[in-house]
C-alpha positions as CSV (number, residue, x, y, z in Angstrom):
1,M,20.6,10.6,11.2
2,T,17.7,9.0,11.7
3,D,15.4,9.3,14.4
4,I,15.9,6.6,17.1
5,P,19.7,7.4,17.6
6,Q,18.8,11.0,17.4
7,R,16.7,11.0,20.2
8,T,17.9,12.6,23.7
9,R,15.1,11.8,25.4
10,P,13.6,8.5,25.9
11,L,9.9,8.4,24.5
12,R,6.8,6.5,25.3
13,V,6.4,4.4,22.4
14,L,3.2,2.3,21.2
15,A,4.7,-0.5,18.8
16,A,1.9,-1.6,16.4
17,M,2.7,-5.4,16.6
18,S,1.3,-7.8,13.5
19,G,2.4,-10.7,15.1
20,G,4.8,-11.0,11.8
21,V,8.8,-10.7,12.4
22,D,9.9,-7.0,11.6
23,S,7.2,-6.0,13.7
24,A,8.7,-7.6,16.4
25,V,12.0,-6.6,15.9
26,A,11.0,-3.5,15.3
27,A,9.5,-3.5,18.9
28,A,12.8,-4.8,20.4
29,R,14.7,-2.5,19.0
30,A,12.6,0.4,20.1
31,A,12.9,-0.7,24.4
32,E,16.6,-1.6,23.5
33,A,17.2,2.1,22.2
34,G,15.7,2.9,25.8
35,H,12.1,3.8,24.9
36,D,9.5,3.3,26.9
37,V,7.5,0.6,24.9
38,T,3.8,-1.0,24.6
39,G,2.6,-3.1,22.4
40,V,-0.4,-3.0,20.5
41,H,-2.1,-5.9,18.0
42,L,-4.9,-4.2,16.2
43,A,-7.8,-6.4,15.8
44,L,-9.5,-5.6,12.6
45,S,-11.9,-8.5,12.0
46,A,-15.4,-8.6,13.9
47,N,-15.1,-12.3,13.7
48,P,-11.4,-13.0,13.5
49,Q,-12.3,-16.7,13.8
50,S,-13.2,-16.1,9.8
51,F,-9.6,-15.1,9.1
52,R,-8.7,-19.0,9.1
53,T,-5.4,-20.7,10.0
54,G,-2.8,-20.5,7.0
55,A,-4.5,-17.1,5.6
56,R,-1.8,-15.3,4.0
57,G,-2.5,-11.7,5.6
58,C,-1.7,-10.7,9.1
59,C,-4.7,-10.7,10.9
60,T,-5.6,-13.8,12.2
61,I,-6.1,-15.4,15.7
62,E,-2.7,-17.0,15.3
63,D,-1.1,-13.6,14.6
64,S,-2.7,-11.9,17.5
65,R,-1.1,-15.1,19.8
66,D,2.1,-14.5,18.3
67,A,2.3,-10.9,19.1
68,R,1.6,-11.4,22.8
69,R,4.6,-13.9,23.5
70,A,6.8,-11.5,21.1
71,A,6.0,-8.6,23.7
72,D,6.2,-11.1,26.6
73,V,9.6,-12.3,25.4
74,I,10.6,-8.0,24.7
75,G,9.6,-7.5,28.5
76,I,6.6,-4.8,27.5
77,P,3.2,-4.4,28.2
78,F,1.3,-5.5,25.2
79,Y,-3.0,-4.4,24.5
80,V,-5.2,-5.8,21.7
81,W,-7.2,-2.9,20.6
82,D,-10.7,-3.2,18.7
83,L,-10.6,-1.5,15.4
84,A,-12.9,-3.8,13.2
85,D,-15.3,-1.4,12.8
86,R,-13.1,1.9,11.6
87,F,-11.3,-0.9,9.2
88,R,-14.3,-2.2,7.7
89,E,-15.5,1.5,6.9
90,D,-11.8,2.8,6.0
91,V,-10.6,0.1,4.3
92,V,-12.6,-2.8,3.4
93,E,-15.7,-1.1,2.1
94,D,-13.5,1.5,0.4
95,F,-11.7,-1.4,-1.1
96,V,-15.0,-2.7,-2.5
97,A,-16.6,0.3,-3.8
98,E,-13.3,1.4,-5.7
99,Y,-13.5,-1.9,-7.3
100,E,-17.0,-1.4,-8.2
101,A,-15.8,1.8,-9.5
102,G,-13.7,0.3,-12.2
103,R,-10.8,1.4,-10.1
104,T,-8.0,-0.1,-8.7
105,P,-7.2,0.5,-4.9
106,N,-4.3,0.1,-2.9
107,P,-6.0,-1.4,0.8
108,C,-2.5,-1.8,2.2
109,L,-1.5,2.1,1.7
110,R,-5.4,3.0,2.7
111,C,-4.7,1.1,5.9
112,N,-1.7,3.2,6.8
113,E,-3.8,5.7,6.1
114,K,-6.6,5.5,7.7
115,I,-5.7,3.2,10.6
116,K,-1.9,3.0,11.7
117,F,-1.4,6.5,11.0
118,A,-4.7,8.0,11.8
119,A,-7.0,5.9,14.1
120,L,-3.9,4.2,15.9
121,L,-2.0,7.3,16.3
122,D,-4.9,9.9,17.4
123,K,-5.6,7.3,20.6
124,A,-1.9,7.1,20.8
125,L,-1.5,10.6,21.2
126,A,-4.6,11.3,23.5
127,L,-3.3,8.7,25.5
128,G,-0.2,10.5,26.1
129,F,2.2,8.0,23.5
130,D,4.7,10.4,21.9
131,A,4.7,7.8,18.5
132,V,3.8,4.9,16.8
133,C,6.2,2.5,16.6
134,T,5.8,-0.1,12.9
135,G,7.9,-2.6,11.0
136,H,8.2,-0.8,7.9
137,Y,11.0,-0.5,5.9
138,A,11.6,3.5,5.5
139,K,13.5,5.7,6.7
140,I,12.5,9.1,8.5
141,V,15.5,12.2,8.5
142,T,15.1,14.7,11.0
143,L,17.1,18.3,9.7
144,P,18.7,20.8,11.4
145,D,15.0,23.1,11.8
146,G,14.0,19.9,13.8
147,S,11.5,19.2,10.4
148,R,11.0,15.6,9.5
149,E,11.3,13.5,6.0
150,L,10.7,10.5,5.0
151,H,13.2,8.4,3.0
152,R,13.7,4.7,1.1
153,A,14.9,2.1,3.2
154,S,18.7,1.8,3.3
155,D,18.0,-1.8,1.7
156,M,16.0,-1.0,-1.8
157,A,14.9,-4.4,-2.1
158,K,13.0,-4.2,1.0
159,D,11.9,-0.8,0.9
160,Q,8.0,0.2,1.6
161,S,8.2,3.5,1.7
162,Y,5.7,3.6,-1.0
163,V,2.6,2.4,1.0
164,L,4.0,5.1,3.4
165,G,3.6,7.7,0.7
166,V,0.0,9.1,2.6
167,L,1.8,10.1,5.7
168,D,1.6,14.1,6.3
169,E,3.8,16.2,8.2
170,Q,2.7,15.9,11.5
171,Q,2.5,11.9,11.1
172,L,5.7,11.5,10.3
173,A,6.7,13.4,13.3
174,H,4.6,10.7,15.6
175,A,6.8,7.8,13.7
176,L,9.4,5.6,14.4
177,F,10.7,3.3,12.0
178,P,13.4,1.3,13.7
179,L,14.2,-1.3,10.3
180,G,14.7,1.7,7.8
181,D,18.4,1.4,8.5
182,T,18.8,-2.0,8.3
183,L,21.4,-2.8,5.2
184,T,20.8,-6.7,6.2
185,T,19.1,-9.6,4.3
186,K,15.7,-11.0,5.8
187,D,17.6,-13.7,6.8
188,E,19.4,-11.9,8.9
189,I,16.1,-10.2,10.3
190,R,15.3,-13.2,11.1
191,A,18.4,-14.2,12.7
192,E,18.1,-11.3,14.8
193,A,14.8,-12.6,15.9
194,E,15.9,-15.7,17.0
195,R,18.9,-14.3,18.8
196,R,15.9,-12.3,20.7
197,G,14.1,-15.5,21.5
198,L,11.4,-14.7,19.4
199,A,9.4,-17.4,18.1
200,V,8.0,-15.3,15.1
201,A,11.5,-15.9,13.6
202,K,10.6,-18.7,11.2
203,K,7.4,-17.3,10.5
204,P,6.2,-16.6,6.8
205,D,6.0,-12.9,5.6
206,S,2.0,-11.8,5.4
207,H,1.5,-11.2,1.7
208,D,-1.9,-10.7,-0.5
209,I,-5.0,-8.7,0.9
210,C,-5.1,-9.2,4.8
211,F,-9.1,-9.8,4.9
212,I,-8.9,-11.6,1.7
213,A,-7.8,-15.0,3.4
214,D,-7.7,-17.2,0.6
215,G,-6.1,-14.9,-2.1
216,D,-9.0,-15.2,-4.3
217,T,-9.8,-11.6,-4.6
218,Q,-12.7,-11.7,-7.5
219,G,-14.8,-14.5,-5.5
220,F,-14.4,-12.4,-2.6
221,L,-16.0,-9.3,-4.8
222,A,-18.3,-11.3,-6.0
223,R,-19.4,-12.6,-2.9
224,R,-19.9,-8.6,-2.1
225,L,-21.6,-7.3,-5.2
226,G,-22.8,-10.1,-7.1
227,K,-22.2,-11.7,-10.6
228,A,-23.3,-9.4,-13.3
229,E,-22.3,-10.8,-17.1
230,G,-21.6,-8.4,-19.6
231,D,-19.5,-8.1,-22.5
232,I,-15.9,-8.6,-23.3
233,V,-15.1,-6.0,-26.8
234,D,-12.6,-5.2,-28.4
235,E,-11.2,-1.7,-29.7
236,S,-13.9,-1.3,-32.3
237,G,-16.2,-2.6,-30.0
238,A,-16.9,-5.7,-31.2
239,K,-17.5,-8.7,-28.8
240,V,-15.2,-11.0,-27.9
241,G,-16.0,-12.9,-25.0
242,T,-18.4,-12.0,-21.7
243,H,-17.8,-11.8,-18.3
244,E,-19.7,-12.4,-14.8
245,G,-18.5,-9.0,-13.5
246,A,-16.7,-6.0,-14.6
247,F,-15.1,-5.6,-11.0
248,G,-13.2,-8.8,-11.4
249,F,-10.8,-7.2,-14.0
250,T,-8.2,-4.7,-13.6
251,I,-6.1,-2.0,-16.3
252,G,-3.4,-4.2,-17.9
253,Q,-4.7,-7.9,-16.7
254,R,-3.8,-10.7,-19.7
255,K,-4.8,-13.4,-17.7
256,G,-8.3,-14.9,-16.7
257,L,-9.9,-13.0,-19.6
258,R,-11.5,-16.2,-21.3
259,I,-11.8,-14.8,-24.7
260,G,-12.9,-17.0,-27.3
261,T,-12.2,-15.2,-30.4
262,P,-8.6,-14.5,-30.9
263,A,-6.5,-11.3,-32.2
264,A,-6.6,-11.3,-35.6
265,D,-2.6,-10.8,-34.9
266,G,-2.4,-13.9,-32.9
267,K,-0.9,-11.9,-29.6
268,P,-2.3,-11.8,-26.0
269,R,-4.7,-9.2,-25.2
270,Y,-4.9,-7.2,-22.0
271,V,-7.4,-5.1,-20.3
272,L,-7.2,-1.5,-21.5
273,D,-10.4,0.0,-20.1
274,I,-13.3,-1.1,-17.5
275,S,-16.7,0.4,-17.6
276,P,-19.3,0.0,-14.6
277,V,-21.8,1.9,-16.4
278,N,-22.3,-0.7,-19.1
279,N,-20.5,-3.4,-17.6
280,T,-18.5,-3.3,-20.2
281,V,-14.6,-4.6,-20.2
282,T,-12.8,-3.5,-23.3
283,V,-9.3,-5.7,-24.5
284,G,-6.4,-4.7,-26.9
285,P,-2.7,-4.9,-27.5
286,A,-0.1,-4.4,-25.0
287,A,1.0,-1.3,-26.8
288,A,-2.2,0.6,-26.4
289,L,-1.5,0.7,-22.4
290,D,1.2,2.9,-22.9
291,V,0.5,6.1,-20.8
292,S,2.2,9.2,-21.5
293,A,0.7,11.2,-18.7
294,L,-2.4,11.3,-15.8
295,T,-3.9,13.3,-13.5
296,A,-4.1,12.4,-9.8
297,I,-6.7,13.7,-6.8
298,R,-6.3,14.1,-3.0
299,P,-2.7,15.0,-2.8
300,R,-0.8,14.4,0.1
301,W,2.4,16.0,0.7
302,C,5.3,13.9,3.3
303,G,6.1,17.4,4.1
304,T,5.6,21.0,2.2
305,A,3.5,21.1,-0.6
306,P,5.9,21.7,-4.1
307,T,5.6,24.4,-5.7
308,G,5.8,24.8,-10.2
309,P,6.6,21.9,-11.9
310,A,9.6,19.9,-11.1
311,L,10.9,17.2,-12.2
312,Y,10.9,13.7,-10.3
313,T,11.0,10.1,-9.7
314,A,7.2,7.6,-9.7
315,Q,6.5,5.0,-8.2
316,L,3.5,3.2,-9.5
317,R,3.1,0.0,-7.6
318,A,4.1,-1.3,-4.3
319,H,6.4,-3.7,-6.4
320,G,7.4,-1.5,-8.9
321,G,10.4,0.4,-10.0
322,E,10.9,3.8,-10.6
323,T,10.0,6.3,-14.0
324,E,11.2,9.7,-14.6
325,V,7.9,12.5,-14.5
326,S,7.8,16.1,-14.8
327,A,4.8,17.3,-12.0
328,E,3.0,20.0,-10.9
329,L,0.2,20.5,-9.1
330,V,-2.7,22.6,-10.7
331,D,-5.9,23.5,-9.0
332,G,-5.3,20.6,-6.4
333,E,-4.9,17.9,-8.8
334,L,-1.5,16.4,-9.7
335,R,-0.6,17.1,-13.5
336,V,1.9,14.1,-14.6
337,T,3.8,14.0,-17.8
338,F,6.1,10.2,-18.2
339,T,9.3,11.0,-19.8
340,E,9.3,7.8,-21.4
341,P,5.9,6.0,-21.9
342,V,4.6,3.3,-18.9
343,R,2.3,0.6,-19.3
344,G,-0.6,-0.3,-17.6
345,V,-1.6,2.5,-15.6
346,A,-5.1,1.8,-13.7
347,P,-7.4,4.5,-12.3
348,G,-7.4,3.8,-8.4
349,Q,-3.5,3.4,-8.0
350,A,-1.4,5.9,-6.2
351,I,1.5,7.5,-7.7
352,V,4.0,8.5,-5.0
353,L,7.0,11.1,-6.3
354,Y,10.4,11.2,-5.1
355,D,13.3,13.6,-4.9
356,D,16.0,11.3,-5.3
357,T,15.0,9.1,-2.3
358,R,13.0,11.5,-0.1
359,V,9.5,10.7,-0.5
360,V,7.7,14.1,-2.1
361,G,4.0,12.4,-1.7
362,S,1.3,10.6,-3.4
363,A,-2.0,11.3,-5.1
364,T,-4.4,8.7,-6.5
365,I,-4.7,8.3,-10.3
366,A,-8.3,9.9,-11.1
367,S,-7.2,9.7,-15.3
368,T,-4.4,8.8,-17.8
369,V,-3.7,9.9,-21.5
370,R,-2.4,7.3,-24.0
371,T,0.1,7.0,-26.4
372,A,-2.6,5.7,-28.6
373,D,-5.0,8.3,-27.9
374,T,-5.3,9.3,-31.5
375,A,-6.5,5.9,-32.6
376,G,-9.4,6.3,-30.1
377,V,-8.0,4.6,-27.3
378,S,-8.2,6.5,-24.1
379,Q,-8.8,6.1,-20.3
């Protein structure tokens, strides 16, 4: 049983409204369930005019207006909260620093951890709210002893539990996800929004990184970090091309390498390693990307931390599949071994562990062990 139907008393709920259809329907469902709901839109840019019309994220001026209109239709109070400074420090600057260090961060996961379920939730609780409601597709299950678990959404095609794997037990105790039990298509969610009179029913979904309006991540990083020409080398160290900044690459990348010298076997080459120290990018065959194990740091548990080694499934990307692993917490670090090698795992990514549909927790990948390490390829 999920949280909204089980509540025996109305709650004071702060509904985070991005201006999209999912968060609007979530707020409407929370209000319909009898809760005392207040809508809030997070102003995450110090200069929102810079997030132009048609931006592909969720932080434009139009989004704020759409959220306000939805709140008016639902009949709930609505406010805009300025969290731009916190967002810049905890999400944008972290994103730039991670790429500068040769890692591949997930800003949406960081935003959930630091903004929506830290800064926002802390402020909500201080103001007397009981919970924060969002339009994420995930489920919270309340156990007989009152403890709560985070689970995958009923509809795996829309599941967003991966980006919520940073939430701890205390944060879960004050979270509502009204869409988590929805076994419907996105078209049916839009139809529900239309029935409710919400103008966002036909609004396109947000995607990509909200603070990079045009979707050009490499260009954004180049403006922040400056261009720095360096070498692209093969596994032997031979120069095969040049680049304008190692920060513009991710492990496993194939496109955009601009390598002038073809591989001896004629097959495509992929980014195997990024070295910010000497500004070098190493490329090689796809097979050299196979990872057999990894170490992850800064674990966060959606409940009690596991003890001893155990078998789980793991997800490595927001839209990736599951893979079987064994994992153990050793001296505060998560040691993970894959049952079958996986490809293109990058330091900086999050690994989220699952026990069936239950989210066990997450950690940030620090290093990997490649199956080709005996041939001298390692990360």
